[in-house]
BABA-284209 format. One line per 3 residues: number of its first residue (from 1); their letters; for each residue z, y, x of N, C-alpha, C. Coordinates in Angstrom, 3 decimals. Layout:
residues N
NUM> A> Z/Y/X/Z/Y/X/Z/Y/X ~ ...;
end
This chain:
residues 256
1> XXX> -3.670/-22.240/-3.865/-4.707/-22.151/-2.842/-5.556/-20.386/-2.442 ~ -5.314/-20.148/-4.236/-5.680/-18.809/-4.189/-4.959/-17.556/-3.084 ~ -4.214/-18.120/-3.256/-2.409/-17.067/-3.248/-3.027/-17.258/-1.267;
4> XXX> -3.201/-18.174/-1.106/-3.725/-18.371/0.381/-4.802/-17.437/0.694 ~ -5.897/-17.585/-0.077/-6.765/-16.274/-0.068/-6.583/-15.329/0.032 ~ -5.703/-14.830/-1.328/-5.355/-13.626/-1.230/-4.344/-12.965/-0.263;
7> XXX> -3.647/-13.971/0.754/-2.826/-13.488/1.703/-3.575/-13.428/2.846 ~ -4.213/-14.342/3.369/-5.149/-14.190/3.958/-6.249/-12.952/4.370 ~ -6.209/-12.677/3.327/-7.655/-10.886/3.126/-6.429/-10.470/3.025;
10> XXX> -5.716/-9.913/2.511/-4.696/-8.844/2.718/-4.407/-8.365/4.390 ~ -3.787/-9.865/5.352/-3.720/-10.192/6.582/-4.608/-9.324/7.397 ~ -5.988/-10.178/6.755/-6.635/-10.088/7.276/-6.973/-8.187/7.513;
13> XXX> -7.499/-7.422/6.167/-7.168/-6.312/5.738/-6.050/-5.647/6.848 ~ -5.492/-5.557/7.108/-4.314/-5.085/7.923/-4.498/-4.918/9.473 ~ -4.305/-6.175/9.862/-5.087/-6.325/11.164/-6.401/-5.444/11.472;
16> XXX> -6.778/-5.342/11.101/-8.058/-4.225/10.928/-7.733/-3.609/11.035 ~ -7.308/-2.742/9.975/-6.740/-1.138/10.475/-6.041/-1.105/10.907 ~ -5.164/-1.835/11.443/-4.416/-1.292/13.161/-5.609/-1.674/14.284;
19> XXX> -6.315/-2.667/14.013/-7.424/-2.462/15.068/-8.137/-1.011/15.154 ~ -8.461/-0.717/13.860/-9.215/0.522/14.232/-9.031/1.672/14.094 ~ -7.492/1.822/13.989/-6.990/2.945/14.894/-6.141/2.770/16.105;
22> XXX> -7.074/2.526/16.925/-5.411/2.016/17.897/-4.585/2.350/18.525 ~ -5.157/3.879/18.473/-3.864/5.272/19.222/-3.242/5.262/18.474 ~ -2.864/5.333/16.834/-1.789/5.706/16.130/-1.565/4.462/16.330;
25> XXX> -1.904/3.287/16.225/-0.798/1.945/16.509/-0.099/2.244/17.436 ~ -0.728/2.524/18.510/0.006/2.603/19.709/0.957/3.462/20.157 ~ 0.001/4.925/19.415/1.487/5.614/19.322/2.693/5.337/18.265;
28> XXX> 2.660/4.635/17.482/4.271/4.065/16.864/4.359/3.579/17.543 ~ 4.246/2.849/18.192/4.831/1.727/19.105/6.034/2.490/20.107 ~ 5.145/3.502/20.641/5.610/4.276/22.290/6.636/4.891/21.571;
31> XXX> 6.350/5.930/20.304/7.258/6.397/20.003/8.638/5.975/19.511 ~ 8.677/4.641/18.973/9.716/4.315/18.368/11.248/3.682/19.880 ~ 9.442/3.364/20.905/10.622/3.057/21.853/10.823/3.654/22.886;
34> XXX> 10.233/4.845/23.042/11.208/6.306/23.331/12.108/6.431/22.982 ~ 12.036/6.592/21.372/13.641/7.077/20.852/14.277/5.878/21.723 ~ 14.535/4.767/21.145/15.552/4.032/21.485/15.935/4.183/23.112;
37> XXX> 14.967/4.625/24.146/15.305/4.686/25.245/15.864/5.982/25.917 ~ 15.406/7.274/24.852/16.507/8.623/24.721/18.298/8.167/24.251 ~ 18.110/7.450/23.963/19.294/6.917/23.096/19.653/5.992/24.319;
40> XXX> 18.974/4.756/25.119/20.225/4.338/26.211/20.513/5.028/27.274 ~ 19.593/5.579/28.263/19.375/6.466/29.011/20.410/7.889/28.703 ~ 20.737/8.701/27.765/21.347/9.484/27.193/22.186/8.501/27.284;
43> XXX> 23.398/7.483/26.481/24.866/7.074/26.531/25.039/6.537/27.447 ~ 24.318/6.580/28.668/24.361/5.701/30.021/24.778/7.045/30.761 ~ 24.433/8.027/30.364/24.481/9.140/31.344/25.772/10.137/30.567;
46> XXX> 26.277/9.861/29.690/27.192/10.975/28.881/28.405/9.421/29.026 ~ 28.556/8.160/28.725/30.115/7.542/28.305/29.536/6.258/29.472 ~ 28.671/6.492/29.799/28.847/4.603/31.101/29.287/3.918/30.585;
49> XXX> 30.040/3.356/31.494/30.703/2.254/31.079/30.884/1.523/29.939 ~ 31.565/2.649/28.798/31.872/2.331/27.508/30.699/1.908/26.774 ~ 29.381/2.888/27.073/28.390/2.369/26.400/27.992/1.000/26.473;
52> XXX> 27.458/0.779/27.826/27.301/-0.628/27.839/27.792/-2.091/26.886 ~ 29.327/-1.326/26.860/29.658/-2.446/26.507/29.225/-2.442/24.735 ~ 28.834/-1.602/24.043/28.142/-1.025/22.767/27.044/-1.776/23.043;
55> XXX> 26.424/-1.848/23.731/24.920/-2.065/23.756/24.211/-3.058/23.751 ~ 24.872/-4.223/23.553/24.250/-5.240/22.461/24.207/-4.832/20.684 ~ 25.115/-4.893/20.273/25.162/-4.311/18.843/24.036/-2.706/18.340;
58> XXX> 23.945/-1.801/19.935/22.942/-1.223/19.524/21.837/-1.653/19.154 ~ 21.047/-2.449/20.491/20.096/-3.330/20.031/19.561/-4.069/19.129 ~ 20.353/-4.507/18.156/20.507/-5.513/17.468/20.019/-3.991/15.894;
61> XXX> 20.957/-3.494/16.263/20.868/-2.387/15.174/19.573/-1.618/15.192 ~ 19.057/-1.406/16.547/17.927/-0.627/15.849/16.847/-1.759/15.916 ~ 17.081/-2.884/16.112/15.554/-4.424/16.219/16.205/-3.919/14.806;
64> XXX> 16.637/-4.098/13.621/16.884/-4.347/12.262/16.572/-2.815/11.428 ~ 16.576/-2.012/11.993/16.105/-0.461/11.504/14.649/-0.179/11.632 ~ 14.245/-1.242/13.117/12.542/-0.595/13.625/11.546/-1.873/12.287;
67> XXX> 12.465/-2.868/11.935/11.837/-3.579/10.817/12.338/-2.847/9.632 ~ 13.229/-2.648/9.188/13.309/-2.206/7.804/12.695/-0.516/7.574 ~ 11.996/-0.093/8.651/11.246/1.013/8.449/9.611/0.692/8.249;
70> XXX> 9.708/-0.315/8.756/7.727/-0.879/8.529/8.026/-1.521/7.314 ~ 8.985/-2.141/6.861/8.762/-2.501/5.324/8.800/-1.714/4.519 ~ 10.259/-0.864/4.533/10.021/0.113/3.447/9.170/1.234/3.325;
73> XXX> 8.390/1.389/4.292/7.429/2.655/3.634/6.107/1.926/3.777 ~ 6.612/0.437/3.772/4.873/-0.264/4.087/3.972/-0.147/2.647 ~ 5.497/-0.216/1.777/4.355/-0.397/0.447/3.940/0.756/-0.730;
76> XXX> 5.203/2.286/0.356/5.240/3.584/-0.541/3.531/3.663/0.079 ~ 3.513/3.764/1.126/2.203/4.440/1.948/0.923/3.224/1.496 ~ 0.810/2.411/1.771/-0.200/1.589/0.837/-0.911/2.185/0.254;
79> XXX> 0.250/2.918/-1.014/-0.351/2.885/-2.798/-0.884/4.475/-2.269 ~ -0.702/4.961/-1.568/-0.875/6.566/-1.413/-1.654/6.329/-0.157 ~ -2.233/5.321/0.359/-3.643/5.250/0.998/-4.797/4.575/0.297;
82> XXX> -3.932/3.581/-0.305/-5.404/3.248/-1.257/-6.356/4.133/-2.307 ~ -4.552/5.067/-2.650/-4.990/6.634/-3.793/-6.009/7.806/-2.835 ~ -6.173/7.595/-1.471/-7.084/8.467/-0.514/-8.230/8.171/-0.860;
85> XXX> -8.392/6.384/-0.425/-9.612/5.907/-0.075/-10.185/6.151/-1.378 ~ -9.757/6.157/-2.400/-10.197/5.965/-3.561/-10.422/4.576/-4.213 ~ -10.136/3.857/-3.670/-9.516/1.811/-3.792/-8.730/1.512/-4.744;
88> XXX> -7.898/2.718/-4.812/-6.919/1.694/-5.617/-7.009/1.358/-7.023 ~ -8.194/1.691/-8.096/-8.984/1.147/-9.551/-9.076/0.052/-8.871 ~ -9.847/-0.446/-7.565/-10.520/-1.445/-7.149/-8.937/-2.925/-7.308;
91> XXX> -8.434/-2.616/-6.703/-7.064/-3.486/-6.966/-6.694/-3.481/-8.731 ~ -6.726/-3.012/-9.518/-6.231/-2.891/-10.611/-7.524/-4.198/-11.280 ~ -8.384/-3.825/-10.367/-9.903/-5.142/-10.959/-9.359/-6.298/-10.652;
94> XXX> -8.743/-6.487/-9.670/-8.507/-7.843/-8.865/-8.187/-9.220/-10.261 ~ -9.013/-10.192/-9.760/-8.231/-10.991/-10.783/-7.406/-11.289/-10.659 ~ -6.205/-11.170/-9.225/-5.329/-11.463/-9.170/-4.175/-10.855/-10.397;
97> XXX> -4.283/-9.377/-10.199/-3.721/-8.606/-11.611/-3.352/-7.384/-9.689 ~ -2.888/-6.368/-10.233/-2.141/-5.393/-9.534/-0.616/-6.150/-8.707 ~ -0.111/-6.141/-10.049/1.275/-6.163/-8.932/1.371/-7.885/-8.440;
100> XXX> 0.457/-8.837/-9.079/-0.049/-9.757/-7.623/-0.248/-9.198/-6.383 ~ -1.081/-8.782/-6.543/-1.275/-8.335/-5.232/-0.445/-7.125/-4.985 ~ 0.001/-6.353/-5.324/1.760/-5.856/-4.483/2.415/-6.855/-3.818;
103> XXX> 2.535/-7.580/-4.663/4.014/-8.467/-4.231/2.998/-9.557/-3.020 ~ 2.227/-9.900/-3.087/1.721/-10.731/-1.757/1.684/-9.528/0.155 ~ 0.815/-8.172/-0.339/1.131/-7.365/-0.138/2.477/-7.063/0.775;
106> XXX> 3.274/-7.364/-0.025/4.452/-6.747/0.449/4.882/-8.090/1.534 ~ 5.085/-9.601/1.167/4.871/-10.268/2.224/4.112/-10.220/3.542 ~ 3.362/-9.885/3.548/2.496/-9.227/4.265/2.768/-8.188/5.636;
109> XXX> 3.709/-7.033/4.873/4.136/-6.336/5.116/5.571/-6.763/5.796 ~ 6.628/-7.548/5.337/7.454/-8.034/5.883/7.273/-8.854/7.007 ~ 5.897/-9.558/7.300/5.403/-10.298/8.565/5.529/-8.995/9.570;
112> XXX> 4.856/-8.232/9.193/4.007/-7.190/10.161/5.456/-6.478/10.478 ~ 6.494/-6.329/10.263/7.995/-5.400/10.256/8.355/-6.857/11.287 ~ 8.350/-7.727/11.201/8.369/-8.788/11.732/8.364/-8.702/13.339;
115> XXX> 7.479/-8.597/13.543/6.183/-7.974/14.764/6.307/-7.237/15.179 ~ 6.669/-6.173/15.003/7.230/-4.876/14.963/8.475/-4.811/16.139 ~ 9.396/-5.196/15.261/10.628/-5.587/15.572/10.693/-6.373/16.956;
118> XXX> 9.875/-7.441/16.771/9.955/-8.355/17.669/9.549/-7.638/19.487 ~ 8.418/-6.858/19.006/8.152/-6.028/20.057/8.456/-5.102/20.360 ~ 9.601/-4.680/19.661/10.623/-3.226/20.240/11.488/-4.018/21.250;
121> XXX> 12.144/-5.198/20.409/13.641/-5.743/21.152/13.110/-6.494/22.436 ~ 11.725/-6.970/22.678/11.130/-7.578/23.790/11.264/-6.591/24.515 ~ 11.037/-4.934/23.947/10.803/-4.045/25.341/12.616/-3.307/25.798;
124> XXX> 13.165/-4.040/24.351/14.401/-2.854/24.761/15.334/-3.960/25.505 ~ 15.121/-5.452/25.338/15.742/-5.961/26.532/15.192/-6.057/27.775 ~ 13.779/-5.979/27.817/13.576/-5.543/29.699/13.906/-4.383/29.869;
127> XXX> 14.602/-3.345/29.351/14.534/-2.330/29.765/15.933/-2.250/29.966 ~ 16.659/-2.777/29.301/18.164/-2.953/29.274/18.894/-4.327/30.098 ~ 18.111/-4.996/30.212/18.635/-6.402/31.156/19.689/-7.043/30.113;
130> XXX> 19.919/-6.919/29.237/20.403/-7.676/28.247/19.985/-8.689/27.555 ~ 21.101/-9.660/27.298/20.172/-10.803/26.990/21.451/-11.394/25.471 ~ 20.426/-11.712/24.419/20.951/-11.536/23.271/20.905/-13.283/23.175;
133> XXX> 21.318/-14.279/21.910/21.309/-15.049/21.445/19.736/-15.392/20.058 ~ 18.411/-15.857/20.684/17.991/-16.040/19.560/17.337/-17.449/19.115 ~ 18.290/-17.589/18.421/17.757/-18.777/17.174/17.070/-18.705/15.963;
136> XXX> 15.971/-19.095/16.218/14.852/-18.855/15.132/15.599/-19.682/13.338 ~ 16.337/-20.347/13.683/16.710/-20.950/12.641/17.861/-19.969/11.938 ~ 18.518/-19.058/12.764/19.540/-18.352/12.061/18.758/-17.079/11.861;
139> XXX> 18.008/-16.645/13.205/17.281/-14.857/13.253/16.781/-15.062/11.528 ~ 15.442/-15.677/11.852/14.843/-15.751/10.568/15.151/-15.649/9.287 ~ 15.697/-16.115/9.052/16.076/-16.632/7.402/17.347/-14.960/7.238;
142> XXX> 18.056/-14.599/8.520/18.753/-13.373/8.042/17.602/-12.038/8.220 ~ 17.006/-11.832/9.383/15.809/-10.939/9.071/14.973/-10.990/7.645 ~ 14.654/-11.686/7.227/13.972/-12.266/5.703/14.946/-11.347/4.322;
145> XXX> 16.352/-11.607/4.824/16.868/-11.523/4.085/17.469/-9.869/3.494 ~ 17.722/-9.595/4.829/17.669/-8.444/5.560/16.724/-6.950/5.631 ~ 15.553/-7.820/5.626/14.571/-6.773/5.523/14.472/-6.683/3.559;
148> XXX> 14.596/-7.471/3.033/14.022/-8.073/1.638/14.999/-6.256/0.661 ~ 15.998/-6.047/0.775/15.959/-4.779/0.269/16.065/-3.090/0.817 ~ 15.632/-3.183/2.016/14.457/-1.953/2.000/13.109/-2.194/1.533;
151> XXX> 12.847/-2.915/1.377/11.478/-3.588/0.373/11.799/-3.206/-0.599 ~ 12.745/-3.737/-1.523/12.846/-3.113/-2.488/12.567/-1.924/-3.352 ~ 13.499/-0.923/-2.187/13.350/0.594/-1.633/12.153/1.031/-1.509;
154> XXX> 11.305/0.374/-0.931/10.159/0.586/-1.043/9.186/0.490/-2.457 ~ 9.448/-0.376/-2.638/8.581/-0.775/-4.570/8.852/0.811/-5.124 ~ 10.014/0.783/-5.449/10.687/2.239/-6.106/9.540/3.541/-5.447;
157> XXX> 9.904/3.645/-4.277/8.760/4.514/-3.699/6.706/4.775/-3.655 ~ 6.671/3.339/-3.583/5.388/3.094/-3.758/4.991/3.230/-5.630 ~ 6.665/3.146/-6.660/6.176/4.024/-8.108/5.958/5.304/-7.949;
160> XXX> 6.608/5.625/-7.032/6.816/7.396/-7.106/5.260/8.014/-6.094 ~ 4.748/7.215/-5.569/3.893/7.682/-5.330/2.355/7.533/-5.967 ~ 2.552/6.045/-7.161/1.547/6.457/-8.244/1.508/7.472/-9.098;
163> XXX> 2.791/8.211/-9.163/2.450/9.403/-9.870/2.544/10.512/-9.494 ~ 3.493/10.416/-8.374/3.415/12.206/-7.154/2.473/12.214/-6.140 ~ 1.795/10.980/-6.095/0.633/10.894/-4.883/1.541/11.132/-3.565;
166> XXX> 1.502/12.224/-3.374/2.214/12.925/-2.022/4.014/12.712/-1.768 ~ 4.200/11.620/-0.930/5.802/12.218/-1.069/6.264/11.789/0.282 ~ 5.480/11.772/1.295/5.612/11.613/3.048/6.886/12.187/3.090;
169> XXX> 7.011/13.438/3.228/8.324/14.161/3.073/9.330/13.132/3.024 ~ 9.438/12.849/1.624/10.706/11.755/1.547/11.720/10.654/2.777 ~ 9.751/10.456/3.312/10.049/9.394/4.789/11.136/9.634/5.809;
172> XXX> 11.054/10.805/5.667/11.516/11.263/7.334/13.306/11.027/6.465 ~ 13.449/11.644/5.882/14.486/11.391/5.272/15.408/10.348/4.836 ~ 14.986/9.417/4.321/15.025/7.974/4.448/15.180/7.179/5.637;
175> XXX> 14.473/7.536/6.671/14.260/6.688/7.957/16.112/6.458/8.507 ~ 16.390/8.527/8.224/17.940/8.645/9.036/18.565/7.919/8.084 ~ 18.800/7.688/6.838/19.219/7.241/6.026/19.919/5.123/6.438;
178> XXX> 18.114/5.047/6.205/18.293/3.729/6.796/19.432/3.326/7.925 ~ 19.265/4.132/8.964/20.280/4.110/10.222/21.498/4.329/10.552 ~ 21.563/4.996/9.126/23.170/5.450/8.457/23.351/3.674/8.517;
181> XXX> 23.046/2.940/7.152/23.265/1.710/6.331/23.139/0.634/7.392 ~ 22.111/0.844/8.670/22.117/-0.430/9.778/23.876/-0.325/10.628 ~ 24.344/0.673/10.783/25.612/1.477/11.361/26.380/0.780/10.675;
184> XXX> 26.546/1.185/8.999/27.580/0.782/8.486/28.672/0.103/8.953 ~ 30.548/0.636/8.681/30.927/-0.519/9.175/31.652/-1.908/8.287 ~ 30.998/-2.324/7.636/30.678/-3.758/6.984/32.186/-4.173/6.750;
187> XXX> 32.346/-4.306/8.310/33.951/-5.103/8.104/35.540/-4.194/8.223 ~ 35.066/-2.881/7.800/36.454/-1.336/7.846/36.612/-2.157/6.534 ~ 35.194/-1.667/6.034/35.070/-1.054/4.753/33.801/-2.709/3.233;
190> XXX> 34.747/-3.260/3.203/33.502/-3.910/2.692/33.192/-3.966/1.264 ~ 33.175/-2.647/0.892/32.181/-2.283/-0.620/30.753/-2.299/0.350 ~ 30.786/-1.298/1.112/29.502/-0.592/1.830/28.290/-2.465/1.898;
193> XXX> 29.193/-3.379/1.957/28.042/-4.686/2.114/27.196/-4.500/1.093 ~ 27.104/-4.038/-0.109/26.503/-3.694/-1.178/25.826/-2.877/-1.017 ~ 25.787/-1.797/0.094/24.227/-1.411/0.022/23.247/-2.186/0.958;
196> XXX> 22.358/-1.999/0.961/20.907/-2.188/1.801/21.392/-2.139/2.684 ~ 20.777/-3.306/3.187/20.814/-3.230/5.345/21.792/-3.743/5.906 ~ 23.243/-3.081/4.971/24.389/-3.598/6.131/25.060/-4.422/5.751;
199> XXX> 24.837/-5.756/4.922/25.524/-6.659/5.401/24.333/-7.510/6.076 ~ 23.554/-7.572/6.003/22.555/-8.347/7.181/22.668/-7.222/8.159 ~ 22.943/-6.298/8.121/22.704/-6.197/9.448/24.246/-6.561/10.544;
202> XXX> 25.379/-6.388/9.789/26.046/-6.469/10.409/26.221/-8.380/10.199 ~ 25.472/-9.192/9.952/25.780/-10.263/10.294/24.348/-10.618/11.462 ~ 23.861/-10.394/11.741/22.541/-10.035/12.838/23.733/-9.700/14.160;
205> XXX> 24.332/-8.837/14.292/24.861/-8.457/15.031/25.830/-10.055/15.460 ~ 26.310/-10.754/14.339/27.673/-11.278/14.577/26.652/-12.761/15.265 ~ 25.060/-12.821/14.646/24.461/-13.736/15.035/23.950/-13.772/16.213;
208> XXX> 23.719/-13.114/16.863/22.904/-12.480/18.113/23.697/-11.946/19.024 ~ 24.725/-11.662/19.141/25.797/-11.066/20.088/26.658/-11.664/20.593 ~ 26.367/-12.874/19.523/28.383/-13.840/19.050/27.763/-15.243/19.719;
211> XXX> 25.951/-15.422/19.568/25.710/-16.576/19.160/26.424/-17.780/17.984 ~ 26.518/-16.727/17.139/27.126/-17.848/15.691/25.542/-18.260/14.797 ~ 25.710/-19.481/14.398/24.399/-19.613/13.594/24.759/-19.800/12.692;
214> XXX> 23.961/-19.934/11.964/23.942/-19.429/10.177/24.475/-19.998/9.786 ~ 24.916/-21.776/9.923/25.795/-22.316/9.078/26.773/-21.977/9.032 ~ 27.553/-21.268/10.453/29.063/-21.075/10.881/29.359/-19.636/10.143;
217> XXX> 28.782/-19.114/10.077/29.015/-17.876/9.358/29.618/-17.635/7.958 ~ 30.230/-16.870/7.702/31.280/-16.930/6.275/30.503/-17.015/5.114 ~ 30.417/-18.107/4.060/29.611/-18.559/3.173/29.796/-16.873/2.058;
220> XXX> 30.572/-16.411/2.062/31.106/-15.593/0.828/30.259/-14.433/1.399 ~ 29.750/-14.236/3.188/29.228/-12.973/3.279/27.654/-13.406/3.382 ~ 27.205/-14.911/3.935/25.411/-14.954/3.241/25.749/-15.145/1.746;
223> XXX> 26.382/-14.713/0.996/25.853/-14.867/-0.393/25.883/-13.531/-1.040 ~ 26.626/-12.710/-0.646/26.580/-11.371/-0.904/25.837/-11.076/-0.387 ~ 24.791/-10.960/0.822/23.428/-11.262/1.367/22.592/-11.581/0.959;
226> XXX> 22.364/-12.247/0.360/21.732/-13.300/-0.912/21.787/-12.150/-2.192 ~ 22.332/-11.985/-2.665/22.611/-10.883/-3.874/22.116/-9.965/-3.454 ~ 22.204/-9.235/-2.679/21.608/-7.877/-2.540/20.186/-7.800/-1.909;
229> XXX> 19.768/-8.912/-1.542/18.434/-8.812/-1.043/17.799/-8.979/-2.569 ~ 18.270/-10.201/-3.331/16.871/-10.468/-4.667/17.372/-9.373/-5.433 ~ 18.752/-8.465/-5.656/19.060/-7.365/-6.785/18.229/-6.402/-6.177;
232> XXX> 18.113/-6.033/-5.187/17.645/-5.021/-4.754/15.786/-4.905/-4.533 ~ 15.562/-6.105/-4.458/13.521/-6.734/-4.410/13.253/-6.445/-6.636 ~ 14.523/-6.952/-7.321/14.587/-7.048/-8.921/14.315/-5.430/-9.085;
235> XXX> 15.085/-5.029/-9.058/15.309/-3.210/-8.782/14.312/-2.764/-8.577 ~ 13.349/-3.116/-7.473/12.187/-1.954/-6.617/11.358/-2.261/-8.168 ~ 11.163/-3.628/-8.350/10.057/-3.766/-9.223/10.355/-3.594/-10.377;
238> XXX> 11.245/-3.535/-10.591/11.387/-2.885/-12.089/11.086/-1.189/-12.617 ~ 11.874/-0.876/-11.058/11.441/0.747/-11.119/10.232/1.067/-11.006 ~ 8.804/0.092/-9.700/7.660/-0.289/-9.835/6.991/-0.075/-11.607;
241> XXX> 7.507/-0.909/-12.215/7.134/-1.163/-13.484/7.026/-0.238/-14.105 ~ 7.712/0.515/-14.024/8.192/1.386/-14.752/7.333/2.777/-14.779 ~ 7.128/3.039/-13.302/6.164/4.004/-13.070/5.255/4.094/-13.030;
244> XXX> 4.203/2.949/-13.175/2.945/2.034/-13.357/2.679/2.868/-14.527 ~ 3.488/2.109/-15.685/2.895/2.359/-16.420/3.009/3.840/-17.268 ~ 3.761/4.930/-16.630/4.243/5.853/-16.715/2.658/6.535/-16.135;
247> XXX> 2.025/6.166/-14.940/0.929/6.896/-14.558/-0.230/6.311/-15.283 ~ -0.293/4.851/-15.874/-1.382/4.710/-17.012/-1.519/5.113/-18.272 ~ -0.658/5.902/-18.362/-0.161/6.061/-19.638/-0.542/7.709/-19.439;
250> XXX> -0.666/8.499/-18.533/-0.721/9.694/-18.118/-2.530/9.918/-17.358 ~ -2.462/8.890/-17.561/-4.394/9.013/-16.343/-4.099/9.362/-15.452 ~ -3.046/8.982/-14.398/-2.382/9.300/-13.058/-4.050/8.426/-11.706;
253> XXX> -3.626/7.237/-12.374/-4.202/6.473/-11.203/-5.775/6.447/-10.253 ~ -6.758/7.423/-11.516/-7.540/7.802/-10.568/-7.667/8.858/-9.821 ~ -6.640/10.162/-9.825/-6.105/11.299/-9.216/-5.832/11.591/-8.302;
256> X> -5.754/11.832/-7.355/-5.315/12.547/-5.666/-5.178/13.587/-5.629;
end
């Protein structure tokens, strides 16, 4: 029950922040949609019917990319914001422990990324008049496993934020890197399935564009997705723990 209390508190905190800065929240949504609109209308003007044939896959890829950005940047940005606000030390005083607070906050960020992704997906489908298969029993587990790998990378950057404080400029570079991972040709080069997002994005395209349910997807591909999700989260947590110990040793937690 105490973990439910912690989850509820962190979720309410995130909702309050989004409501207190409505212009920033709406701008984030509008800019993301405009980016897709530029791709859609530009692609139609340049490629015509050939672009339309690939549009369902592009929509799914953009859907995954939107959620990945939110999950990836959420952990690191939350650490940076807490340091700016001077409340980072309070998290260490929590009876739950700082590590548990960060983990539960990561769950909140995953749910937030899903909400952002669904909002953008609805806007994309309305703009393009396309239809996709949206089976919750298939999409939700695949989305959670897919977003887990960028979340693990987010833990690494959260650790960097503890030590180096301002790492904003790295986010822009990593955002485009995530876009490459979403579009990685896993079918042509299976080794790319070990990279973050790649395997999950491919499976989501199959499920959403071809209507294949989760239990009919290749078991080996699903196993690779589970392995990459768990592996990147564990690696990210280990990296975060190392950075946290260094920050504590060097007395950096109370500085910004």
